[in-house]
C-alpha positions, 0 to 999 in steps of 0.5 A: 450513481453509486453511494459512498462506502460506509466508515464501518465498511472501510474500517473492515478492509485489509488496506485499513490495517495494512497501510498503517503498518507500512507507515510504521515500517517506513518510519523504522527503516527510512533508508530502505525507502529512499526513492522518489515516487508517488503511489495512489492505491485505489482499493476496491471490493468486488470491483466497487471503489472503497478507498484510496491510500497515498504513498509519497516518497521524496528520497532524502529530501523529506520523510515519506508520507502514507495517508488516506488524505492526498498529500501535496506533491512538491515541485521538483528542484531545478536539477531534479526530474518531477516525482513520478506517479504510479496509480495502482488499482487492486482488490482489497483481498488481492492486496492482502495476498500481494503483501503476504507474498502470495501474489507477485506484481507481475502475476497480478498484472497479467491476471488483471488483479493489479492494474497500473497506470503511470510509471510502471517502473516505479511500481516495480521498484516498490515491489523490490523495496518491499521484498528487501524490507521483508514485507511478506514475512512481516505481513504474515507475522502481523496477521498471525499476531492479529489472528491470535488476538481475535481468537483470544477475544472470542475465547473470552465471550 
């Protein structure tokens, strides 16, 4: 039986930094993310499950949800298809590489660094939206900003 990762270990994950930034970007530009889909990101570190993040997009029906708590998926209206689900398993380091543009979804899938179950076309759509939102540029800028802050903190020691 494996033990649950500590809160300290989870706090150090790239995912713990990146998903809140994704939430901020969605809140700033909700029209870019006007899709319907539910993403479950299983984040691992050295193949050990660490945490899960959930992204629920409901089109224009409701604001998107980015959370570590699993949201309730609303029932489809009579004239709608149910919300498709994509489960994505990715190593924390590969998540950073993907978000910064160093790893494409197709290369990640072929190499086994990204595993997808469920609605594959939905996962592809998220990558396209991420590109339109200039996700890799924003991720790199955020990482540079974060690196600068940590270097300043070290200089003060």
